[in-house]
C-alpha positions in Angstrom: -34.4 60.7 -12.7 -32.2 57.6 -13.0 -31.4 56.2 -9.6 -28.6 53.9 -8.7 -30.7 50.8 -9.0 -32.0 51.7 -12.5 -28.5 52.5 -13.6 -27.1 49.2 -12.3 -29.9 47.2 -13.9 -29.4 49.0 -17.3 -25.7 48.4 -17.1 -26.1 44.7 -16.4 -28.6 44.2 -19.2 -26.5 46.2 -21.7 -23.3 44.4 -20.9 -25.0 41.0 -21.0 -26.4 41.7 -24.4 -22.9 42.6 -25.7 -21.3 39.6 -24.0 -23.9 37.4 -25.6 -23.2 39.0 -29.0 -27.0 39.5 -29.2 -27.4 42.4 -31.7 -31.2 42.6 -31.2 -30.9 42.7 -27.4 -28.3 45.5 -27.7 -30.4 47.5 -30.1 -33.5 47.1 -27.8 -32.0 49.7 -25.5 -32.0 52.5 -28.2 -34.5 54.9 -29.6 -35.1 54.8 -33.4 -33.4 58.2 -33.8 -30.5 57.5 -31.5 -27.2 59.3 -32.1 -23.9 57.4 -31.3 -20.6 59.2 -31.0 -17.5 57.0 -31.0 -13.9 57.1 -32.3 -14.3 53.5 -33.3 -16.8 54.2 -36.0 -14.0 55.2 -38.5 -12.1 51.9 -37.8 -15.1 49.7 -38.4 -16.9 51.5 -41.3 -13.9 53.0 -43.1 -15.8 56.2 -43.3 -14.6 59.6 -42.2 -17.3 60.0 -39.5 -17.4 60.2 -35.7 -21.1 59.7 -35.2 -24.0 57.6 -36.5 -27.7 58.4 -36.4 -30.6 55.9 -36.2 -31.0 52.3 -35.3 -30.4 51.1 -38.9 -27.0 52.7 -38.9 -26.2 51.2 -35.5 -27.3 47.8 -36.7 -25.0 47.9 -39.6 -22.1 49.2 -37.6 -22.4 46.9 -34.6 -23.2 43.9 -36.8 -19.9 44.4 -38.6 -18.1 45.0 -35.3 -19.5 41.8 -33.8 -18.4 39.8 -36.9 -14.8 41.1 -36.5 -14.6 40.8 -32.7 -15.7 37.3 -32.0 -14.0 37.4 -28.6 -15.6 40.7 -27.6 -16.3 40.9 -23.8 -17.1 43.7 -21.4 -16.6 43.8 -17.6 -18.3 46.5 -15.6 -16.0 48.6 -13.5 -18.4 51.2 -12.3 -21.8 52.8 -13.0 -22.7 56.4 -12.4 -26.2 57.8 -12.5 -27.3 61.2 -13.5 -30.6 63.0 -14.0 -31.4 61.7 -17.4 -28.2 59.9 -18.1 -25.8 57.3 -16.8 -22.2 56.4 -17.5 -20.8 52.9 -17.5 -17.0 52.5 -17.0 -16.0 49.1 -18.3 -13.0 47.1 -19.4 -13.1 45.4 -22.8 -11.5 42.2 -24.1 -8.3 44.1 -24.9 -8.0 45.2 -21.3 -8.8 48.7 -22.4 -10.8 51.0 -20.2 -14.0 52.5 -21.8 -16.5 55.1 -20.5 -19.8 55.2 -22.3 -22.5 57.8 -21.4 -26.1 57.2 -22.3 -28.7 59.9 -22.4 -32.3 58.7 -22.1 -35.5 60.0 -23.7 -38.9 60.2 -22.0 -39.7 56.6 -23.1 -36.6 55.2 -21.3 -34.7 54.5 -24.5 -31.2 55.8 -25.2 -31.3 58.9 -27.5 -27.6 59.7 -27.4 -24.5 57.6 -26.5 -21.0 58.9 -26.3 -18.1 56.4 -26.0 -14.5 57.3 -24.9 -11.5 55.0 -24.8 -8.4 55.1 -22.6 -5.1 55.1 -24.5 
């Protein structure tokens, strides 16, 4: 069970890692076999895919994204806790609202992440 305190702590750590542009800190939250779903993958990779599997794929994707978006910054709007998941609603550096849901495995690492963007 993910309670409100755990959800808030995860959200703060996750956003701090992104705002610090610390790729290793970002990746530390994810399982080796994580699956990420995001409409942004196509834009960054140029590939006709909507999901990536594994930390190595995330490292390549997010490494490229961080290089392109030097002013990247997230601000938490809300955090919602579920049984084995949580959702962070945040605003990015483009004033765009984003919802990202994280499903956790038994070891407390993210096994699936789904990002959705407003507009």
